[in-house]
PDB file of N, CA, C and O in Angstrom, chain B, residues numbered from 101:
ATOM      1  N   MET B 101       9.640 -20.329   7.370  1.00  0.00           N
ATOM      2  CA  MET B 101       8.568 -20.144   6.418  1.00  0.00           C
ATOM      3  C   MET B 101       7.312 -19.597   7.094  1.00  0.00           C
ATOM      4  O   MET B 101       6.593 -18.780   6.520  1.00  0.00           O
ATOM      5  N   GLY B 102       7.061 -20.049   8.297  1.00  0.00           N
ATOM      6  CA  GLY B 102       5.867 -19.602   9.010  1.00  0.00           C
ATOM      7  C   GLY B 102       5.856 -18.099   9.226  1.00  0.00           C
ATOM      8  O   GLY B 102       4.815 -17.456   9.091  1.00  0.00           O
ATOM      9  N   LEU B 103       7.009 -17.537   9.560  1.00  0.00           N
ATOM     10  CA  LEU B 103       7.103 -16.100   9.778  1.00  0.00           C
ATOM     11  C   LEU B 103       6.849 -15.330   8.485  1.00  0.00           C
ATOM     12  O   LEU B 103       6.162 -14.309   8.485  1.00  0.00           O
ATOM     13  N   ILE B 104       7.399 -15.821   7.403  1.00  0.00           N
ATOM     14  CA  ILE B 104       7.182 -15.185   6.103  1.00  0.00           C
ATOM     15  C   ILE B 104       5.697 -15.224   5.735  1.00  0.00           C
ATOM     16  O   ILE B 104       5.151 -14.234   5.248  1.00  0.00           O
ATOM     17  N   GLU B 105       5.054 -16.351   5.964  1.00  0.00           N
ATOM     18  CA  GLU B 105       3.621 -16.472   5.677  1.00  0.00           C
ATOM     19  C   GLU B 105       2.806 -15.499   6.515  1.00  0.00           C
ATOM     20  O   GLU B 105       1.835 -14.922   6.027  1.00  0.00           O
ATOM     21  N   GLN B 106       3.195 -15.314   7.777  1.00  0.00           N
ATOM     22  CA  GLN B 106       2.489 -14.341   8.628  1.00  0.00           C
ATOM     23  C   GLN B 106       2.595 -12.937   8.049  1.00  0.00           C
ATOM     24  O   GLN B 106       1.608 -12.203   8.009  1.00  0.00           O
ATOM     25  N   PHE B 107       3.784 -12.563   7.603  1.00  0.00           N
ATOM     26  CA  PHE B 107       3.968 -11.234   7.014  1.00  0.00           C
ATOM     27  C   PHE B 107       3.141 -11.073   5.744  1.00  0.00           C
ATOM     28  O   PHE B 107       2.551 -10.018   5.505  1.00  0.00           O
ATOM     29  N   ILE B 108       3.103 -12.111   4.943  1.00  0.00           N
ATOM     30  CA  ILE B 108       2.326 -12.050   3.700  1.00  0.00           C
ATOM     31  C   ILE B 108       0.850 -11.838   4.014  1.00  0.00           C
ATOM     32  O   ILE B 108       0.211 -10.978   3.406  1.00  0.00           O
ATOM     33  N   TRP B 109       0.299 -12.601   4.947  1.00  0.00           N
ATOM     34  CA  TRP B 109      -1.127 -12.470   5.277  1.00  0.00           C
ATOM     35  C   TRP B 109      -1.437 -11.138   5.940  1.00  0.00           C
ATOM     36  O   TRP B 109      -2.487 -10.547   5.688  1.00  0.00           O
ATOM     37  N   ARG B 110      -0.532 -10.665   6.782  1.00  0.00           N
ATOM     38  CA  ARG B 110      -0.758  -9.369   7.431  1.00  0.00           C
ATOM     39  C   ARG B 110      -0.747  -8.255   6.388  1.00  0.00           C
ATOM     40  O   ARG B 110      -1.597  -7.366   6.411  1.00  0.00           O
ATOM     41  N   THR B 111       0.212  -8.310   5.482  1.00  0.00           N
ATOM     42  CA  THR B 111       0.285  -7.315   4.419  1.00  0.00           C
ATOM     43  C   THR B 111      -0.959  -7.373   3.549  1.00  0.00           C
ATOM     44  O   THR B 111      -1.497  -6.332   3.170  1.00  0.00           O
ATOM     45  N   ARG B 112      -1.418  -8.558   3.233  1.00  0.00           N
ATOM     46  CA  ARG B 112      -2.615  -8.741   2.394  1.00  0.00           C
ATOM     47  C   ARG B 112      -3.833  -8.100   3.046  1.00  0.00           C
ATOM     48  O   ARG B 112      -4.659  -7.488   2.368  1.00  0.00           O
ATOM     49  N   ARG B 113      -3.940  -8.241   4.348  1.00  0.00           N
ATOM     50  CA  ARG B 113      -5.065  -7.649   5.089  1.00  0.00           C
ATOM     51  C   ARG B 113      -5.098  -6.134   4.884  1.00  0.00           C
ATOM     52  O   ARG B 113      -6.157  -5.556   4.638  1.00  0.00           O
ATOM     53  N   TYR B 114      -3.939  -5.504   4.989  1.00  0.00           N
ATOM     54  CA  TYR B 114      -3.871  -4.060   4.823  1.00  0.00           C
ATOM     55  C   TYR B 114      -4.110  -3.652   3.369  1.00  0.00           C
ATOM     56  O   TYR B 114      -4.729  -2.622   3.106  1.00  0.00           O
ATOM     57  N   GLU B 115      -3.627  -4.446   2.443  1.00  0.00           N
ATOM     58  CA  GLU B 115      -3.877  -4.162   1.024  1.00  0.00           C
ATOM     59  C   GLU B 115      -5.376  -4.189   0.733  1.00  0.00           C
ATOM     60  O   GLU B 115      -5.893  -3.312   0.041  1.00  0.00           O
ATOM     61  N   LEU B 116      -6.060  -5.181   1.254  1.00  0.00           N
ATOM     62  CA  LEU B 116      -7.500  -5.284   1.024  1.00  0.00           C
ATOM     63  C   LEU B 116      -8.239  -4.096   1.624  1.00  0.00           C
ATOM     64  O   LEU B 116      -9.178  -3.572   1.025  1.00  0.00           O
ATOM     65  N   ALA B 117      -7.814  -3.675   2.803  1.00  0.00           N
ATOM     66  CA  ALA B 117      -8.439  -2.511   3.437  1.00  0.00           C
ATOM     67  C   ALA B 117      -8.201  -1.257   2.600  1.00  0.00           C
ATOM     68  O   ALA B 117      -9.102  -0.435   2.433  1.00  0.00           O
ATOM     69  N   LEU B 118      -6.997  -1.116   2.081  1.00  0.00           N
ATOM     70  CA  LEU B 118      -6.645   0.047   1.281  1.00  0.00           C
ATOM     71  C   LEU B 118      -7.436   0.092  -0.019  1.00  0.00           C
ATOM     72  O   LEU B 118      -7.871   1.160  -0.450  1.00  0.00           O
ATOM     73  N   MET B 119      -7.620  -1.046  -0.633  1.00  0.00           N
ATOM     74  CA  MET B 119      -8.261  -1.102  -1.949  1.00  0.00           C
ATOM     75  C   MET B 119      -9.784  -0.997  -1.896  1.00  0.00           C
ATOM     76  O   MET B 119     -10.437  -1.013  -2.940  1.00  0.00           O
ATOM     77  N   ARG B 120     -10.349  -0.893  -0.715  1.00  0.00           N
ATOM     78  CA  ARG B 120     -11.804  -0.743  -0.590  1.00  0.00           C
ATOM     79  C   ARG B 120     -12.284   0.582  -1.156  1.00  0.00           C
ATOM     80  O   ARG B 120     -13.422   0.696  -1.610  1.00  0.00           O
ATOM     81  N   GLU B 121     -11.416   1.579  -1.128  1.00  0.00           N
ATOM     82  CA  GLU B 121     -11.812   2.902  -1.613  1.00  0.00           C
ATOM     83  C   GLU B 121     -11.291   3.109  -3.022  1.00  0.00           C
ATOM     84  O   GLU B 121     -10.125   2.842  -3.314  1.00  0.00           O
ATOM     85  N   LYS B 122     -12.161   3.584  -3.885  1.00  0.00           N
ATOM     86  CA  LYS B 122     -11.853   3.743  -5.302  1.00  0.00           C
ATOM     87  C   LYS B 122     -10.635   4.644  -5.532  1.00  0.00           C
ATOM     88  O   LYS B 122      -9.812   4.360  -6.403  1.00  0.00           O
ATOM     89  N   ARG B 123     -10.517   5.718  -4.763  1.00  0.00           N
ATOM     90  CA  ARG B 123      -9.393   6.644  -4.973  1.00  0.00           C
ATOM     91  C   ARG B 123      -8.060   5.973  -4.677  1.00  0.00           C
ATOM     92  O   ARG B 123      -7.063   6.247  -5.345  1.00  0.00           O
ATOM     93  N   ASN B 124      -8.038   5.094  -3.675  1.00  0.00           N
ATOM     94  CA  ASN B 124      -6.805   4.377  -3.356  1.00  0.00           C
ATOM     95  C   ASN B 124      -6.461   3.383  -4.460  1.00  0.00           C
ATOM     96  O   ASN B 124      -5.296   3.209  -4.818  1.00  0.00           O
ATOM     97  N   LEU B 125      -7.479   2.747  -4.984  1.00  0.00           N
ATOM     98  CA  LEU B 125      -7.276   1.788  -6.068  1.00  0.00           C
ATOM     99  C   LEU B 125      -6.736   2.490  -7.308  1.00  0.00           C
ATOM    100  O   LEU B 125      -5.814   1.991  -7.955  1.00  0.00           O
ATOM    101  N   LYS B 126      -7.304   3.640  -7.640  1.00  0.00           N
ATOM    102  CA  LYS B 126      -6.836   4.400  -8.800  1.00  0.00           C
ATOM    103  C   LYS B 126      -5.380   4.818  -8.624  1.00  0.00           C
ATOM    104  O   LYS B 126      -4.580   4.724  -9.555  1.00  0.00           O
ATOM    105  N   ARG B 127      -5.049   5.275  -7.434  1.00  0.00           N
ATOM    106  CA  ARG B 127      -3.667   5.701  -7.144  1.00  0.00           C
ATOM    107  C   ARG B 127      -2.711   4.525  -7.297  1.00  0.00           C
ATOM    108  O   ARG B 127      -1.633   4.668  -7.875  1.00  0.00           O
ATOM    109  N   THR B 128      -3.096   3.384  -6.789  1.00  0.00           N
ATOM    110  CA  THR B 128      -2.249   2.197  -6.859  1.00  0.00           C
ATOM    111  C   THR B 128      -2.029   1.746  -8.297  1.00  0.00           C
ATOM    112  O   THR B 128      -0.910   1.408  -8.681  1.00  0.00           O
ATOM    113  N   VAL B 129      -3.085   1.741  -9.082  1.00  0.00           N
ATOM    114  CA  VAL B 129      -2.966   1.344 -10.488  1.00  0.00           C
ATOM    115  C   VAL B 129      -2.027   2.308 -11.220  1.00  0.00           C
ATOM    116  O   VAL B 129      -1.183   1.877 -12.006  1.00  0.00           O
ATOM    117  N   ARG B 130      -2.173   3.595 -10.965  1.00  0.00           N
ATOM    118  CA  ARG B 130      -1.306   4.588 -11.600  1.00  0.00           C
ATOM    119  C   ARG B 130       0.157   4.388 -11.173  1.00  0.00           C
ATOM    120  O   ARG B 130       1.068   4.415 -12.000  1.00  0.00           O
ATOM    121  N   ASP B 131       0.355   4.189  -9.877  1.00  0.00           N
ATOM    122  CA  ASP B 131       1.714   3.975  -9.370  1.00  0.00           C
ATOM    123  C   ASP B 131       2.349   2.722  -9.964  1.00  0.00           C
ATOM    124  O   ASP B 131       3.513   2.743 -10.362  1.00  0.00           O
ATOM    125  N   HIS B 132       1.596   1.646 -10.024  1.00  0.00           N
ATOM    126  CA  HIS B 132       2.130   0.396 -10.585  1.00  0.00           C
ATOM    127  C   HIS B 132       2.472   0.566 -12.065  1.00  0.00           C
ATOM    128  O   HIS B 132       3.459   0.011 -12.547  1.00  0.00           O
ATOM    129  N   GLY B 133       1.656   1.331 -12.777  1.00  0.00           N
ATOM    130  CA  GLY B 133       1.954   1.632 -14.172  1.00  0.00           C
ATOM    131  C   GLY B 133       3.257   2.404 -14.310  1.00  0.00           C
ATOM    132  O   GLY B 133       4.057   2.127 -15.203  1.00  0.00           O
ATOM    133  N   ASP B 134       3.469   3.378 -13.422  1.00  0.00           N
ATOM    134  CA  ASP B 134       4.710   4.157 -13.438  1.00  0.00           C
ATOM    135  C   ASP B 134       5.920   3.259 -13.159  1.00  0.00           C
ATOM    136  O   ASP B 134       6.966   3.405 -13.792  1.00  0.00           O
ATOM    137  N   ILE B 135       5.775   2.346 -12.226  1.00  0.00           N
ATOM    138  CA  ILE B 135       6.868   1.425 -11.884  1.00  0.00           C
ATOM    139  C   ILE B 135       7.220   0.561 -13.093  1.00  0.00           C
ATOM    140  O   ILE B 135       8.388   0.424 -13.455  1.00  0.00           O
ATOM    141  N   LEU B 136       6.195  -0.016 -13.709  1.00  0.00           N
ATOM    142  CA  LEU B 136       6.432  -0.872 -14.881  1.00  0.00           C
ATOM    143  C   LEU B 136       7.038  -0.098 -16.049  1.00  0.00           C
ATOM    144  O   LEU B 136       7.941  -0.591 -16.725  1.00  0.00           O
ATOM    145  N   LYS B 137       6.547   1.094 -16.279  1.00  0.00           N
ATOM    146  CA  LYS B 137       7.066   1.919 -17.370  1.00  0.00           C
ATOM    147  C   LYS B 137       8.559   2.204 -17.162  1.00  0.00           C
ATOM    148  O   LYS B 137       9.356   2.107 -18.095  1.00  0.00           O
ATOM    149  N   ALA B 138       8.920   2.556 -15.931  1.00  0.00           N
ATOM    150  CA  ALA B 138      10.325   2.842 -15.628  1.00  0.00           C
ATOM    151  C   ALA B 138      11.194   1.592 -15.778  1.00  0.00           C
ATOM    152  O   ALA B 138      12.305   1.664 -16.304  1.00  0.00           O
ATOM    153  N   LEU B 139      10.691   0.459 -15.320  1.00  0.00           N
ATOM    154  CA  LEU B 139      11.458  -0.782 -15.452  1.00  0.00           C
ATOM    155  C   LEU B 139      11.658  -1.159 -16.917  1.00  0.00           C
ATOM    156  O   LEU B 139      12.749  -1.569 -17.316  1.00  0.00           O
ATOM    157  N   ARG B 140      10.610  -1.020 -17.709  1.00  0.00           N
ATOM    158  CA  ARG B 140      10.720  -1.348 -19.139  1.00  0.00           C
ATOM    159  C   ARG B 140      11.722  -0.429 -19.851  1.00  0.00           C
ATOM    160  O   ARG B 140      12.369  -0.823 -20.821  1.00  0.00           O
ATOM    161  N   ALA B 141      11.830   0.790 -19.350  1.00  0.00           N
ATOM    162  CA  ALA B 141      12.774   1.743 -19.932  1.00  0.00           C
ATOM    163  C   ALA B 141      14.191   1.542 -19.381  1.00  0.00           C
ATOM    164  O   ALA B 141      15.135   2.208 -19.806  1.00  0.00           O
ATOM    165  N   GLY B 142      14.319   0.619 -18.437  1.00  0.00           N
ATOM    166  CA  GLY B 142      15.633   0.368 -17.838  1.00  0.00           C
ATOM    167  C   GLY B 142      16.053   1.431 -16.840  1.00  0.00           C
ATOM    168  O   GLY B 142      17.235   1.561 -16.525  1.00  0.00           O
ATOM    169  N   ASN B 143      15.082   2.195 -16.341  1.00  0.00           N
ATOM    170  CA  ASN B 143      15.377   3.281 -15.407  1.00  0.00           C
ATOM    171  C   ASN B 143      15.076   2.817 -13.978  1.00  0.00           C
ATOM    172  O   ASN B 143      13.984   3.029 -13.451  1.00  0.00           O
ATOM    173  N   LEU B 144      16.070   2.184 -13.377  1.00  0.00           N
ATOM    174  CA  LEU B 144      15.894   1.638 -12.031  1.00  0.00           C
ATOM    175  C   LEU B 144      15.650   2.736 -11.002  1.00  0.00           C
ATOM    176  O   LEU B 144      14.858   2.550 -10.078  1.00  0.00           O
ATOM    177  N   HIS B 145      16.316   3.868 -11.148  1.00  0.00           N
ATOM    178  CA  HIS B 145      16.134   4.976 -10.206  1.00  0.00           C
ATOM    179  C   HIS B 145      14.673   5.445 -10.195  1.00  0.00           C
ATOM    180  O   HIS B 145      14.085   5.625  -9.129  1.00  0.00           O
ATOM    181  N   ALA B 146      14.098   5.638 -11.370  1.00  0.00           N
ATOM    182  CA  ALA B 146      12.697   6.080 -11.460  1.00  0.00           C
ATOM    183  C   ALA B 146      11.750   5.004 -10.940  1.00  0.00           C
ATOM    184  O   ALA B 146      10.747   5.311 -10.297  1.00  0.00           O
ATOM    185  N   ALA B 147      12.071   3.744 -11.219  1.00  0.00           N
ATOM    186  CA  ALA B 147      11.230   2.650 -10.724  1.00  0.00           C
ATOM    187  C   ALA B 147      11.229   2.621  -9.195  1.00  0.00           C
ATOM    188  O   ALA B 147      10.182   2.446  -8.572  1.00  0.00           O
ATOM    189  N   CYS B 148      12.398   2.792  -8.602  1.00  0.00           N
ATOM    190  CA  CYS B 148      12.496   2.801  -7.141  1.00  0.00           C
ATOM    191  C   CYS B 148      11.766   4.005  -6.535  1.00  0.00           C
ATOM    192  O   CYS B 148      11.117   3.885  -5.496  1.00  0.00           O
ATOM    193  N   ALA B 149      11.876   5.144  -7.181  1.00  0.00           N
ATOM    194  CA  ALA B 149      11.175   6.341  -6.705  1.00  0.00           C
ATOM    195  C   ALA B 149       9.663   6.135  -6.776  1.00  0.00           C
ATOM    196  O   ALA B 149       8.940   6.529  -5.860  1.00  0.00           O
ATOM    197  N   SER B 150       9.188   5.528  -7.843  1.00  0.00           N
ATOM    198  CA  SER B 150       7.752   5.251  -7.986  1.00  0.00           C
ATOM    199  C   SER B 150       7.292   4.228  -6.959  1.00  0.00           C
ATOM    200  O   SER B 150       6.204   4.358  -6.398  1.00  0.00           O
ATOM    201  N   LEU B 151       8.101   3.225  -6.711  1.00  0.00           N
ATOM    202  CA  LEU B 151       7.765   2.215  -5.707  1.00  0.00           C
ATOM    203  C   LEU B 151       7.693   2.844  -4.319  1.00  0.00           C
ATOM    204  O   LEU B 151       6.778   2.556  -3.549  1.00  0.00           O
ATOM    205  N   LYS B 152       8.652   3.694  -4.006  1.00  0.00           N
ATOM    206  CA  LYS B 152       8.650   4.377  -2.707  1.00  0.00           C
ATOM    207  C   LYS B 152       7.389   5.228  -2.555  1.00  0.00           C
ATOM    208  O   LYS B 152       6.735   5.195  -1.512  1.00  0.00           O
ATOM    209  N   ARG B 153       7.055   5.979  -3.587  1.00  0.00           N
ATOM    210  CA  ARG B 153       5.852   6.823  -3.561  1.00  0.00           C
ATOM    211  C   ARG B 153       4.610   5.959  -3.338  1.00  0.00           C
ATOM    212  O   ARG B 153       3.719   6.316  -2.568  1.00  0.00           O
ATOM    213  N   ASN B 154       4.568   4.821  -4.024  1.00  0.00           N
ATOM    214  CA  ASN B 154       3.436   3.906  -3.881  1.00  0.00           C
ATOM    215  C   ASN B 154       3.329   3.375  -2.453  1.00  0.00           C
ATOM    216  O   ASN B 154       2.242   3.351  -1.876  1.00  0.00           O
ATOM    217  N   MET B 155       4.426   2.962  -1.902  1.00  0.00           N
ATOM    218  CA  MET B 155       4.413   2.404  -0.540  1.00  0.00           C
ATOM    219  C   MET B 155       4.015   3.467   0.490  1.00  0.00           C
ATOM    220  O   MET B 155       3.270   3.183   1.428  1.00  0.00           O
ATOM    221  N   GLU B 156       4.509   4.670   0.309  1.00  0.00           N
ATOM    222  CA  GLU B 156       4.216   5.740   1.261  1.00  0.00           C
ATOM    223  C   GLU B 156       2.785   6.259   1.141  1.00  0.00           C
ATOM    224  O   GLU B 156       2.216   6.728   2.126  1.00  0.00           O
ATOM    225  N   SER B 157       2.202   6.182  -0.042  1.00  0.00           N
ATOM    226  CA  SER B 157       0.855   6.722  -0.240  1.00  0.00           C
ATOM    227  C   SER B 157      -0.210   5.907   0.494  1.00  0.00           C
ATOM    228  O   SER B 157      -1.302   6.414   0.751  1.00  0.00           O
ATOM    229  N   GLY B 158       0.086   4.683   0.826  1.00  0.00           N
ATOM    230  CA  GLY B 158      -0.889   3.851   1.516  1.00  0.00           C
ATOM    231  C   GLY B 158      -0.923   4.021   3.018  1.00  0.00           C
ATOM    232  O   GLY B 158      -1.866   3.573   3.670  1.00  0.00           O
ATOM    233  N   LYS B 159       0.082   4.655   3.574  1.00  0.00           N
ATOM    234  CA  LYS B 159       0.180   4.752   5.031  1.00  0.00           C
ATOM    235  C   LYS B 159      -1.009   5.490   5.662  1.00  0.00           C
ATOM    236  O   LYS B 159      -1.647   4.974   6.579  1.00  0.00           O
ATOM    237  N   GLU B 160      -1.293   6.669   5.176  1.00  0.00           N
ATOM    238  CA  GLU B 160      -2.359   7.483   5.777  1.00  0.00           C
ATOM    239  C   GLU B 160      -3.732   6.797   5.725  1.00  0.00           C
ATOM    240  O   GLU B 160      -4.420   6.747   6.744  1.00  0.00           O
ATOM    241  N   PRO B 161      -4.145   6.269   4.567  1.00  0.00           N
ATOM    242  CA  PRO B 161      -5.452   5.597   4.533  1.00  0.00           C
ATOM    243  C   PRO B 161      -5.517   4.346   5.424  1.00  0.00           C
ATOM    244  O   PRO B 161      -6.568   4.043   5.989  1.00  0.00           O
ATOM    245  N   ILE B 162      -4.419   3.634   5.546  1.00  0.00           N
ATOM    246  CA  ILE B 162      -4.414   2.439   6.391  1.00  0.00           C
ATOM    247  C   ILE B 162      -4.496   2.829   7.860  1.00  0.00           C
ATOM    248  O   ILE B 162      -5.216   2.191   8.628  1.00  0.00           O
ATOM    249  N   VAL B 163      -3.770   3.866   8.260  1.00  0.00           N
ATOM    250  CA  VAL B 163      -3.841   4.329   9.653  1.00  0.00           C
ATOM    251  C   VAL B 163      -5.264   4.794   9.976  1.00  0.00           C
ATOM    252  O   VAL B 163      -5.777   4.505  11.056  1.00  0.00           O
ATOM    253  N   ALA B 164      -5.899   5.508   9.054  1.00  0.00           N
ATOM    254  CA  ALA B 164      -7.288   5.956   9.271  1.00  0.00           C
ATOM    255  C   ALA B 164      -8.217   4.748   9.419  1.00  0.00           C
ATOM    256  O   ALA B 164      -9.096   4.744  10.280  1.00  0.00           O
ATOM    257  N   TRP B 165      -8.023   3.726   8.583  1.00  0.00           N
ATOM    258  CA  TRP B 165      -8.839   2.510   8.661  1.00  0.00           C
ATOM    259  C   TRP B 165      -8.644   1.827  10.012  1.00  0.00           C
ATOM    260  O   TRP B 165      -9.615   1.385  10.625  1.00  0.00           O
ATOM    261  N   LEU B 166      -7.402   1.737  10.481  1.00  0.00           N
ATOM    262  CA  LEU B 166      -7.137   1.100  11.772  1.00  0.00           C
ATOM    263  C   LEU B 166      -7.779   1.880  12.918  1.00  0.00           C
ATOM    264  O   LEU B 166      -8.302   1.284  13.860  1.00  0.00           O
ATOM    265  N   LYS B 167      -7.741   3.203  12.840  1.00  0.00           N
ATOM    266  CA  LYS B 167      -8.352   4.014  13.898  1.00  0.00           C
ATOM    267  C   LYS B 167      -9.862   3.813  13.951  1.00  0.00           C
ATOM    268  O   LYS B 167     -10.451   3.809  15.032  1.00  0.00           O
ATOM    269  N   LYS B 168     -10.490   3.648  12.793  1.00  0.00           N
ATOM    270  CA  LYS B 168     -11.934   3.392  12.761  1.00  0.00           C
ATOM    271  C   LYS B 168     -12.279   2.063  13.408  1.00  0.00           C
ATOM    272  O   LYS B 168     -13.350   1.918  13.997  1.00  0.00           O
ATOM    273  N   ARG B 169     -11.389   1.098  13.305  1.00  0.00           N
ATOM    274  CA  ARG B 169     -11.629  -0.242  13.842  1.00  0.00           C
ATOM    275  C   ARG B 169     -11.318  -0.324  15.329  1.00  0.00           C
ATOM    276  O   ARG B 169     -11.719  -1.281  15.992  1.00  0.00           O
ATOM    277  N   LYS B 170     -10.619   0.652  15.856  1.00  0.00           N
ATOM    278  CA  LYS B 170     -10.214   0.653  17.253  1.00  0.00           C
ATOM    279  C   LYS B 170     -11.442   0.853  18.152  1.00  0.00           C
ATOM    280  O   LYS B 170     -12.265   1.727  17.881  1.00  0.00           O
ATOM    281  N   PRO B 171     -11.572   0.067  19.201  1.00  0.00           N
ATOM    282  CA  PRO B 171     -12.724   0.241  20.109  1.00  0.00           C
ATOM    283  C   PRO B 171     -12.755   1.655  20.701  1.00  0.00           C
ATOM    284  O   PRO B 171     -11.707   2.254  20.943  1.00  0.00           O
ATOM    285  N   GLU B 172     -13.951   2.178  20.929  1.00  0.00           N
ATOM    286  CA  GLU B 172     -14.145   3.532  21.477  1.00  0.00           C
ATOM    287  C   GLU B 172     -13.279   3.769  22.704  1.00  0.00           C
ATOM    288  O   GLU B 172     -12.676   4.834  22.831  1.00  0.00           O
ATOM    289  N   SER B 173     -13.205   2.801  23.608  1.00  0.00           N
ATOM    290  CA  SER B 173     -12.486   2.971  24.862  1.00  0.00           C
ATOM    291  C   SER B 173     -10.984   3.142  24.670  1.00  0.00           C
ATOM    292  O   SER B 173     -10.301   3.627  25.572  1.00  0.00           O
ATOM    293  N   LEU B 174     -10.457   2.751  23.504  1.00  0.00           N
ATOM    294  CA  LEU B 174      -9.027   2.854  23.263  1.00  0.00           C
ATOM    295  C   LEU B 174      -8.641   4.032  22.370  1.00  0.00           C
ATOM    296  O   LEU B 174      -7.455   4.276  22.149  1.00  0.00           O
ATOM    297  N   ARG B 175      -9.624   4.758  21.857  1.00  0.00           N
ATOM    298  CA  ARG B 175      -9.330   5.884  20.972  1.00  0.00           C
ATOM    299  C   ARG B 175      -8.790   7.054  21.792  1.00  0.00           C
ATOM    300  O   ARG B 175      -9.241   7.331  22.904  1.00  0.00           O
ATOM    301  N   GLY B 176      -7.793   7.734  21.189  1.00  0.00           N
ATOM    302  CA  GLY B 176      -7.130   8.828  21.895  1.00  0.00           C
ATOM    303  C   GLY B 176      -7.551  10.177  21.505  1.00  0.00           C
ATOM    304  O   GLY B 176      -7.048  11.162  22.045  1.00  0.00           O
TER     305      GLY B 176
END
């Protein structure tokens, strides 16, 4: 259970960082709407595609946020 809790808190940290910017929040809300719409229609393939798009769209903004937090001496 402890390991699962660590993953949950680590993921939450990145979610909070991602949602600080309005454009990321708008994208997430739109993506979640697409996922729900597909699920309600019984279209698992479309729901999975929307979920994948949602998960992948957060990578770039999170990496940029992490680079900003990196100490000057460690930046490449």
